[in-house]
C-alpha positions, 0 to 999 in steps of 0.5 A: 414497518415490517412485522418480523423484526425486533420491536422498537424500544420504546414501542410507539402506538396506541394499543386498543382495549378489548373488554372481556366481560366478567363471568364469561367461561374460559377454558384452559388446558394445563399440566396436571401438576399445576392448578387450573388458575395457577399462573406459569412462572417460567421465564424464557431466554431470548433464544428459547423456542419452547413454550408459548407465543407470548411467554415472559422473558428473563428480562421481563418476568411475570406470571402468565396464564393461557386460555381460550373462549371455548373448549374447541379453541383450547384444544386446537391451541394447546394440543394440535400440531402439524405433522408431516408424512409421505401423504403430506402435511396434516394435523395431529393430536399426540396421545402422549400429550394427553396423559399429563394434561387436564382441562377446566373452565373458569371465569373472571369475577370482574371485567378484564381489559386486554390488548386487542390483537384480533383484527388487522386494524388493532394490530396496525395500531402497534405497527404489526400484522397477523404475523404476530399471532399466526407465526410458527414457534421458530419466531417465538423469541421475537413475539415474546419481545413484542409482548414485553414491549406491549406490556410496557406501553399498555400499562393498563392491560391485564393481558392479550387476546388474539384470533386462534391460529388453529381455530380461527372462529375462536380467540386465545388469550393470555393473562398477566398475574401482576395485573390479574391475580388468581383470586379474581377467578372462579372455577366452573365445575365440569365433568371433564375436569373431574378426570385424572387427565385428558386421556380418560373419561369425559375429557377424552370424549371431548378430545375425540369430538373435536378431532372428528369435527376438524378431521384431526387424527389422534 
């Protein structure tokens, strides 16, 4: 089955579980008006390319929360964007994007069962390949429909996990509020979290370390 298509209904396959252990530190970069463990309630229209890869649709509403298994991966997934200039294509962290965001760490109190979208084999069980987790935002209207159908097929799942596009050594994940409520989380205090936003103090230093290590401009 070609991957870049509207998913069949019902979706046929055998989604593979990924067991995320309790107490594993997870990092989230979030808007300063939203709490670290608050889920995003915004549902997207079928043609909307704003937002994230697997956001809820207006036809399948649920709260969702994106996170990563390291600070580096969270920065890459949330803040790094491609930029074009006369010298070519590069990666950039826009300073203005730091002013309204915060970073923090949390962990689940119990083990979580996520749908494994990490490997080629696990993606193949639902008729997909790396396009689903690595495509550009212009394809998000399609990837969100796949998410909705995966949720229906894997009614045991509490979220999704996949290999980060910006940091291939790390994993990005999304949790479903209706299957993984906020009270299941515990916040891990950090110095970076104490600042008003990513533009200040220890959080800003963390962003600069990431940028230097990855050759990303800020």
